[in-house]
KEBAVEX-316559 format. One record per atom (N, C-alpha, C): residue in three letters; x, y, z; atom name. Coordinates in Angstrom, 3 decimals, padded with zeros to 6 digits. Example, Ala and Ser with C-alpha at 12.3 -4.5 7.8 and 13.67 -1.06 7.14 Angstrom:
<sites>
+-----+----------+----------+----------+----+
:   r :        x :        y :        z :  a :
+-----+----------+----------+----------+----+
: ALA :  013.190 : -005.690 :  007.800 :  N :
: ALA :  012.300 : -004.500 :  007.800 : CA :
: ALA :  013.200 : -003.300 :  007.800 :  C :
: SER :  012.850 : -002.250 :  007.080 :  N :
: SER :  013.670 : -001.060 :  007.140 : CA :
: SER :  012.900 :  000.030 :  007.870 :  C :
+-----+----------+----------+----------+----+
</sites>
This chain:
<sites>
+-----+----------+----------+----------+----+
:   r :        x :        y :        z :  a :
+-----+----------+----------+----------+----+
: MET :  109.259 :  065.296 :  129.706 :  N :
: MET :  108.135 :  064.542 :  130.191 : CA :
: MET :  107.200 :  065.420 :  131.028 :  C :
: ASN :  107.787 :  066.319 :  131.811 :  N :
: ASN :  106.957 :  067.221 :  132.612 : CA :
: ASN :  106.101 :  068.114 :  131.725 :  C :
: LEU :  106.642 :  068.509 :  130.564 :  N :
: LEU :  105.886 :  069.355 :  129.638 : CA :
: LEU :  104.652 :  068.626 :  129.135 :  C :
: LEU :  104.801 :  067.337 :  128.825 :  N :
: LEU :  103.659 :  066.553 :  128.356 : CA :
: LEU :  102.586 :  066.434 :  129.431 :  C :
: HIS :  102.992 :  066.229 :  130.658 :  N :
: HIS :  102.020 :  066.149 :  131.746 : CA :
: HIS :  101.320 :  067.495 :  131.933 :  C :
: PHE :  102.088 :  068.565 :  131.839 :  N :
: PHE :  101.506 :  069.903 :  131.968 : CA :
: PHE :  100.495 :  070.157 :  130.861 :  C :
: LEU :  100.871 :  069.817 :  129.617 :  N :
: LEU :  099.954 :  070.028 :  128.489 : CA :
: LEU :  098.708 :  069.154 :  128.610 :  C :
: ALA :  098.873 :  067.922 :  129.095 :  N :
: ALA :  097.719 :  067.036 :  129.265 : CA :
: ALA :  096.774 :  067.581 :  130.334 :  C :
: ALA :  097.336 :  068.126 :  131.382 :  N :
: ALA :  096.507 :  068.658 :  132.462 : CA :
: ALA :  095.861 :  069.983 :  132.082 :  C :
: ASN :  096.499 :  070.749 :  131.204 :  N :
: ASN :  096.007 :  072.086 :  130.844 : CA :
: ASN :  095.780 :  072.225 :  129.342 :  C :
: TRP :  095.254 :  071.166 :  128.734 :  N :
: TRP :  095.101 :  071.173 :  127.287 : CA :
: TRP :  094.195 :  072.288 :  126.801 :  C :
: ASP :  093.182 :  072.645 :  127.562 :  N :
: ASP :  092.258 :  073.680 :  127.134 : CA :
: ASP :  092.943 :  075.050 :  127.088 :  C :
: SER :  093.746 :  075.339 :  128.088 :  N :
: SER :  094.497 :  076.607 :  128.088 : CA :
: SER :  095.534 :  076.630 :  126.971 :  C :
: ALA :  096.199 :  075.505 :  126.740 :  N :
: ALA :  097.198 :  075.424 :  125.670 : CA :
: ALA :  096.535 :  075.628 :  124.309 :  C :
: ALA :  095.343 :  075.065 :  124.134 :  N :
: ALA :  094.628 :  075.233 :  122.869 : CA :
: ALA :  094.252 :  076.691 :  122.641 :  C :
: ILE :  093.834 :  077.380 :  123.689 :  N :
: ILE :  093.482 :  078.800 :  123.559 : CA :
: ILE :  094.713 :  079.626 :  123.206 :  C :
: VAL :  095.838 :  079.338 :  123.871 :  N :
: VAL :  097.073 :  080.068 :  123.575 : CA :
: VAL :  097.497 :  079.827 :  122.134 :  C :
: LEU :  097.427 :  078.576 :  121.667 :  N :
: LEU :  097.793 :  078.278 :  120.279 : CA :
: LEU :  096.851 :  078.970 :  119.292 :  C :
: ALA :  095.571 :  079.031 :  119.596 :  N :
: ALA :  094.613 :  079.707 :  118.717 : CA :
: ALA :  094.901 :  081.201 :  118.635 :  C :
: VAL :  095.213 :  081.812 :  119.758 :  N :
: VAL :  095.531 :  083.242 :  119.764 : CA :
: VAL :  096.819 :  083.496 :  118.978 :  C :
: LEU :  097.821 :  082.653 :  119.169 :  N :
: LEU :  099.074 :  082.813 :  118.409 : CA :
: LEU :  098.832 :  082.646 :  116.909 :  C :
: ALA :  098.040 :  081.661 :  116.523 :  N :
: ALA :  097.737 :  081.448 :  115.109 : CA :
: ALA :  096.999 :  082.658 :  114.532 :  C :
: ALA :  096.047 :  083.193 :  115.275 :  N :
: ALA :  095.315 :  084.374 :  114.808 : CA :
: ALA :  096.243 :  085.570 :  114.658 :  C :
: ALA :  097.168 :  085.735 :  115.596 :  N :
: ALA :  098.120 :  086.845 :  115.515 : CA :
: ALA :  099.014 :  086.704 :  114.287 :  C :
: ILE :  099.475 :  085.499 :  114.014 :  N :
: ILE :  100.330 :  085.276 :  112.838 : CA :
: ILE :  099.556 :  085.554 :  111.560 :  C :
: ILE :  098.310 :  085.107 :  111.498 :  N :
: ILE :  097.486 :  085.347 :  110.308 : CA :
: ILE :  097.280 :  086.844 :  110.088 :  C :
: LEU :  097.001 :  087.579 :  111.149 :  N :
: LEU :  096.807 :  089.028 :  111.017 : CA :
: LEU :  098.076 :  089.733 :  110.556 :  C :
: VAL :  099.224 :  089.323 :  111.069 :  N :
: VAL :  100.494 :  089.929 :  110.647 : CA :
: VAL :  100.741 :  089.659 :  109.172 :  C :
: VAL :  100.526 :  088.422 :  108.746 :  N :
: VAL :  100.747 :  088.067 :  107.341 : CA :
: VAL :  099.787 :  088.842 :  106.445 :  C :
: LYS :  098.515 :  088.928 :  106.833 :  N :
: LYS :  097.532 :  089.665 :  106.024 : CA :
: LYS :  097.906 :  091.134 :  105.925 :  C :
: ARG :  098.334 :  091.715 :  107.021 :  N :
: ARG :  098.742 :  093.127 :  107.006 : CA :
: ARG :  099.931 :  093.323 :  106.084 :  C :
: ARG :  100.862 :  092.405 :  106.092 :  N :
: ARG :  102.035 :  092.512 :  105.214 : CA :
: ARG :  101.626 :  092.418 :  103.750 :  C :
: PHE :  100.661 :  091.556 :  103.426 :  N :
: PHE :  100.175 :  091.481 :  102.051 : CA :
: PHE :  099.541 :  092.803 :  101.639 :  C :
: ASP :  098.811 :  093.440 :  102.557 :  N :
: ASP :  098.192 :  094.730 :  102.257 : CA :
: ASP :  099.248 :  095.792 :  101.974 :  C :
: LEU :  100.385 :  095.703 :  102.632 :  N :
: LEU :  101.463 :  096.670 :  102.408 : CA :
: LEU :  102.086 :  096.521 :  101.025 :  C :
: LEU :  101.939 :  095.352 :  100.412 :  N :
: LEU :  102.499 :  095.136 :  099.076 : CA :
: LEU :  101.667 :  095.778 :  097.967 :  C :
: GLN :  100.406 :  096.098 :  098.244 :  N :
: GLN :  099.522 :  096.591 :  097.189 : CA :
: GLN :  100.031 :  097.843 :  096.472 :  C :
: PRO :  100.497 :  098.888 :  097.176 :  N :
: PRO :  101.014 :  100.051 :  096.442 : CA :
: PRO :  102.247 :  099.722 :  095.598 :  C :
: ILE :  103.085 :  098.839 :  096.095 :  N :
: ILE :  104.268 :  098.421 :  095.337 : CA :
: ILE :  103.830 :  097.679 :  094.083 :  C :
: LEU :  102.865 :  096.788 :  094.226 :  N :
: LEU :  102.369 :  096.036 :  093.069 : CA :
: LEU :  101.731 :  096.949 :  092.034 :  C :
: PHE :  100.973 :  097.940 :  092.483 :  N :
: PHE :  100.371 :  098.882 :  091.533 : CA :
: PHE :  101.456 :  099.568 :  090.709 :  C :
: ALA :  102.494 :  100.031 :  091.373 :  N :
: ALA :  103.592 :  100.695 :  090.661 : CA :
: ALA :  104.293 :  099.735 :  089.704 :  C :
: LEU :  104.496 :  098.501 :  090.127 :  N :
: LEU :  105.209 :  097.545 :  089.282 : CA :
: LEU :  104.400 :  097.134 :  088.058 :  C :
: VAL :  103.098 :  096.856 :  088.229 :  N :
: VAL :  102.311 :  096.466 :  087.055 : CA :
: VAL :  102.119 :  097.652 :  086.112 :  C :
: THR :  102.031 :  098.848 :  086.657 :  N :
: THR :  101.922 :  100.040 :  085.812 : CA :
: THR :  103.199 :  100.239 :  085.012 :  C :
: GLU :  104.335 :  100.082 :  085.655 :  N :
: GLU :  105.608 :  100.235 :  084.952 : CA :
: GLU :  105.795 :  099.140 :  083.904 :  C :
: ALA :  105.415 :  097.920 :  084.229 :  N :
: ALA :  105.525 :  096.827 :  083.256 : CA :
: ALA :  104.645 :  097.101 :  082.047 :  C :
: GLU :  103.452 :  097.626 :  082.271 :  N :
: GLU :  102.557 :  097.958 :  081.155 : CA :
: GLU :  103.149 :  099.071 :  080.307 :  C :
: ARG :  103.751 :  100.062 :  080.959 :  N :
: ARG :  104.352 :  101.174 :  080.224 : CA :
: ARG :  105.537 :  100.693 :  079.394 :  C :
: VAL :  106.362 :  099.852 :  079.977 :  N :
: VAL :  107.591 :  099.415 :  079.295 : CA :
: VAL :  107.299 :  098.400 :  078.196 :  C :
: TYR :  106.436 :  097.417 :  078.468 :  N :
: TYR :  106.264 :  096.307 :  077.531 : CA :
: TYR :  104.991 :  096.374 :  076.703 :  C :
: GLY :  104.040 :  097.246 :  077.063 :  N :
: GLY :  102.831 :  097.409 :  076.258 : CA :
: GLY :  101.900 :  096.212 :  076.324 :  C :
: GLY :  100.937 :  096.181 :  075.432 :  N :
: GLY :  099.914 :  095.144 :  075.415 : CA :
: GLY :  100.399 :  093.859 :  074.781 :  C :
: SER :  099.671 :  092.790 :  075.035 :  N :
: SER :  099.903 :  091.468 :  074.458 : CA :
: SER :  101.267 :  090.876 :  074.803 :  C :
: THR :  101.800 :  091.249 :  075.945 :  N :
: THR :  103.078 :  090.680 :  076.396 : CA :
: THR :  102.931 :  090.211 :  077.842 :  C :
: GLY :  101.813 :  089.585 :  078.145 :  N :
: GLY :  101.476 :  089.227 :  079.514 : CA :
: GLY :  102.507 :  088.371 :  080.218 :  C :
: VAL :  103.042 :  087.361 :  079.548 :  N :
: VAL :  104.013 :  086.469 :  080.173 : CA :
: VAL :  105.292 :  087.231 :  080.519 :  C :
: LEU :  105.734 :  088.077 :  079.611 :  N :
: LEU :  106.935 :  088.877 :  079.858 : CA :
: LEU :  106.709 :  089.855 :  081.004 :  C :
: LYS :  105.545 :  090.521 :  081.005 :  N :
: LYS :  105.243 :  091.479 :  082.075 : CA :
: LYS :  105.164 :  090.771 :  083.424 :  C :
: LEU :  104.541 :  089.609 :  083.456 :  N :
: LEU :  104.441 :  088.853 :  084.704 : CA :
: LEU :  105.825 :  088.485 :  085.222 :  C :
: ALA :  106.691 :  088.016 :  084.344 :  N :
: ALA :  108.049 :  087.646 :  084.754 : CA :
: ALA :  108.813 :  088.849 :  085.301 :  C :
: LYS :  108.669 :  089.995 :  084.655 :  N :
: LYS :  109.371 :  091.196 :  085.125 : CA :
: LYS :  108.822 :  091.671 :  086.473 :  C :
: VAL :  107.499 :  091.630 :  086.645 :  N :
: VAL :  106.923 :  092.052 :  087.917 : CA :
: VAL :  107.393 :  091.123 :  089.030 :  C :
: VAL :  107.433 :  089.828 :  088.779 :  N :
: VAL :  107.952 :  088.884 :  089.780 : CA :
: VAL :  109.399 :  089.219 :  090.106 :  C :
: GLU :  110.202 :  089.459 :  089.086 :  N :
: GLU :  111.619 :  089.801 :  089.296 : CA :
: GLU :  111.766 :  091.088 :  090.105 :  C :
: TRP :  110.961 :  092.092 :  089.806 :  N :
: TRP :  111.032 :  093.375 :  090.512 : CA :
: TRP :  110.478 :  093.255 :  091.935 :  C :
: LEU :  109.471 :  092.371 :  092.120 :  N :
: LEU :  108.785 :  092.278 :  093.406 : CA :
: LEU :  109.563 :  091.494 :  094.453 :  C :
: LEU :  110.240 :  090.442 :  094.060 :  N :
: LEU :  110.889 :  089.562 :  095.034 : CA :
: LEU :  111.743 :  090.280 :  096.074 :  C :
: PRO :  112.550 :  091.280 :  095.710 :  N :
: PRO :  113.334 :  091.957 :  096.754 : CA :
: PRO :  112.485 :  092.761 :  097.742 :  C :
: HIS :  111.243 :  093.067 :  097.388 :  N :
: HIS :  110.380 :  093.881 :  098.244 : CA :
: HIS :  109.497 :  093.055 :  099.183 :  C :
: ILE :  109.494 :  091.743 :  099.014 :  N :
: ILE :  108.653 :  090.899 :  099.860 : CA :
: ILE :  109.341 :  090.724 :  101.212 :  C :
: PRO :  108.653 :  091.087 :  102.287 :  N :
: PRO :  109.246 :  090.910 :  103.617 : CA :
: PRO :  109.560 :  089.440 :  103.901 :  C :
: ALA :  110.605 :  089.211 :  104.654 :  N :
: ALA :  111.047 :  087.848 :  104.948 : CA :
: ALA :  109.954 :  087.026 :  105.626 :  C :
: ILE :  109.110 :  087.669 :  106.424 :  N :
: ILE :  108.052 :  086.938 :  107.126 : CA :
: ILE :  107.026 :  086.359 :  106.156 :  C :
: LEU :  106.899 :  086.948 :  104.959 :  N :
: LEU :  105.914 :  086.474 :  103.986 : CA :
: LEU :  106.442 :  085.386 :  103.069 :  C :
: LYS :  107.732 :  085.342 :  102.847 :  N :
: LYS :  108.290 :  084.420 :  101.857 : CA :
: LYS :  107.902 :  082.961 :  102.070 :  C :
: PRO :  107.825 :  082.460 :  103.319 :  N :
: PRO :  107.389 :  081.064 :  103.473 : CA :
: PRO :  105.928 :  080.831 :  103.076 :  C :
: PHE :  105.126 :  081.882 :  103.025 :  N :
: PHE :  103.699 :  081.746 :  102.733 : CA :
: PHE :  103.371 :  081.978 :  101.258 :  C :
: ILE :  104.362 :  082.315 :  100.455 :  N :
: ILE :  104.101 :  082.651 :  099.057 : CA :
: ILE :  104.760 :  081.622 :  098.146 :  C :
: GLY :  103.923 :  080.901 :  097.431 :  N :
: GLY :  104.395 :  080.004 :  096.390 : CA :
: GLY :  104.241 :  080.688 :  095.042 :  C :
: LYS :  104.637 :  080.007 :  094.002 :  N :
: LYS :  104.558 :  080.588 :  092.656 : CA :
: LYS :  103.114 :  080.927 :  092.277 :  C :
: GLU :  102.200 :  079.995 :  092.540 :  N :
: GLU :  100.802 :  080.227 :  092.185 : CA :
: GLU :  100.216 :  081.399 :  092.985 :  C :
: ARG :  100.544 :  081.445 :  094.255 :  N :
: ARG :  100.041 :  082.534 :  095.120 : CA :
: ARG :  100.580 :  083.874 :  094.642 :  C :
: LEU :  101.863 :  083.914 :  094.305 :  N :
: LEU :  102.476 :  085.156 :  093.832 : CA :
: LEU :  101.836 :  085.613 :  092.523 :  C :
: GLU :  101.618 :  084.692 :  091.603 :  N :
: GLU :  100.972 :  085.050 :  090.341 : CA :
: GLU :  099.536 :  085.523 :  090.576 :  C :
: GLY :  098.844 :  084.915 :  091.540 :  N :
: GLY :  097.488 :  085.349 :  091.873 : CA :
: GLY :  097.471 :  086.751 :  092.453 :  C :
: ILE :  098.438 :  087.044 :  093.317 :  N :
: ILE :  098.536 :  088.383 :  093.912 : CA :
: ILE :  098.790 :  089.420 :  092.819 :  C :
: ILE :  099.666 :  089.098 :  091.894 :  N :
: ILE :  099.978 :  090.022 :  090.801 : CA :
: ILE :  098.761 :  090.197 :  089.892 :  C :
: SER :  098.051 :  089.120 :  089.613 :  N :
: SER :  096.841 :  089.221 :  088.774 : CA :
: SER :  095.783 :  090.090 :  089.440 :  C :
: ASP :  095.606 :  089.926 :  090.744 :  N :
: ASP :  094.649 :  090.773 :  091.473 : CA :
: ASP :  095.068 :  092.238 :  091.412 :  C :
: ALA :  096.369 :  092.487 :  091.570 :  N :
: ALA :  096.871 :  093.863 :  091.508 : CA :
: ALA :  096.674 :  094.438 :  090.114 :  C :
: LEU :  096.847 :  093.625 :  089.091 :  N :
: LEU :  096.655 :  094.087 :  087.717 : CA :
: LEU :  095.196 :  094.470 :  087.477 :  C :
: GLU :  094.271 :  093.655 :  087.964 :  N :
: GLU :  092.852 :  093.973 :  087.786 : CA :
: GLU :  092.499 :  095.279 :  088.501 :  C :
: ALA :  093.024 :  095.470 :  089.701 :  N :
: ALA :  092.779 :  096.724 :  090.433 : CA :
: ALA :  093.409 :  097.903 :  089.700 :  C :
: ALA :  094.598 :  097.695 :  089.139 :  N :
: ALA :  095.276 :  098.765 :  088.405 : CA :
: ALA :  094.496 :  099.138 :  087.147 :  C :
: LYS :  093.943 :  098.155 :  086.453 :  N :
: LYS :  093.158 :  098.440 :  085.247 : CA :
: LYS :  091.968 :  099.342 :  085.569 :  C :
: LEU :  091.343 :  099.092 :  086.726 :  N :
: LEU :  090.220 :  099.943 :  087.134 : CA :
: LEU :  090.689 :  101.370 :  087.403 :  C :
: LYS :  091.843 :  101.504 :  088.039 :  N :
: LYS :  092.377 :  102.838 :  088.317 : CA :
: LYS :  092.797 :  103.534 :  087.030 :  C :
: TRP :  093.401 :  102.790 :  086.121 :  N :
: TRP :  093.825 :  103.388 :  084.857 : CA :
: TRP :  092.608 :  103.887 :  084.083 :  C :
: ALA :  091.547 :  103.090 :  084.076 :  N :
: ALA :  090.340 :  103.462 :  083.324 : CA :
: ALA :  089.646 :  104.675 :  083.943 :  C :
: GLY :  089.770 :  104.846 :  085.255 :  N :
: GLY :  089.079 :  105.935 :  085.919 : CA :
: GLY :  089.886 :  107.200 :  086.083 :  C :
: ASN :  091.121 :  107.231 :  085.586 :  N :
: ASN :  091.975 :  108.395 :  085.777 : CA :
: ASN :  092.567 :  108.816 :  084.432 :  C :
: PRO :  092.114 :  109.940 :  083.870 :  N :
: PRO :  092.613 :  110.375 :  082.557 : CA :
: PRO :  094.125 :  110.600 :  082.526 :  C :
: ALA :  094.719 :  110.919 :  083.650 :  N :
: ALA :  096.165 :  111.141 :  083.677 : CA :
: ALA :  096.936 :  109.842 :  083.444 :  C :
: LEU :  096.282 :  108.706 :  083.649 :  N :
: LEU :  096.940 :  107.412 :  083.466 : CA :
: LEU :  096.573 :  106.753 :  082.144 :  C :
: VAL :  095.907 :  107.481 :  081.262 :  N :
: VAL :  095.480 :  106.911 :  079.978 : CA :
: VAL :  096.645 :  106.269 :  079.212 :  C :
: PRO :  097.854 :  106.833 :  079.215 :  N :
: PRO :  098.927 :  106.155 :  078.477 : CA :
: PRO :  099.243 :  104.762 :  079.016 :  C :
: TYR :  098.794 :  104.454 :  080.231 :  N :
: TYR :  099.092 :  103.148 :  080.819 : CA :
: TYR :  097.990 :  102.125 :  080.573 :  C :
: GLU :  096.914 :  102.534 :  079.936 :  N :
: GLU :  095.828 :  101.583 :  079.711 : CA :
: GLU :  096.324 :  100.430 :  078.872 :  C :
: THR :  095.812 :  099.240 :  079.187 :  N :
: THR :  096.207 :  098.058 :  078.429 : CA :
: THR :  095.598 :  098.114 :  077.046 :  C :
: LYS :  096.344 :  097.612 :  076.103 :  N :
: LYS :  095.900 :  097.632 :  074.717 : CA :
: LYS :  095.443 :  096.260 :  074.265 :  C :
: GLY :  095.669 :  095.264 :  075.105 :  N :
: GLY :  095.296 :  093.915 :  074.678 : CA :
: GLY :  094.888 :  093.036 :  075.802 :  C :
+-----+----------+----------+----------+----+
</sites>
């Protein structure tokens, strides 16, 4: 009961503290997603090398299978199936640009 009275009397300070905590959590989660990008590039490149073109569903399933052990525990509550597939699709689009711009990666270019 004392906590409720304290929060009622200091609601503005409590709101500021909650906003700062929420911002800190968002920044940590965003930074963790950024750390996944090099891993995703390697995984989509390997999936393309192993399975080739026109096997998108299979490649997506393998990348998800390979990626799950690398996702930090702090991110797992924030990632649903749709979000994970979106992250992988974004990584694939970025990888396609890198493959197209680097002659050494020509064998990894998508065929379909």
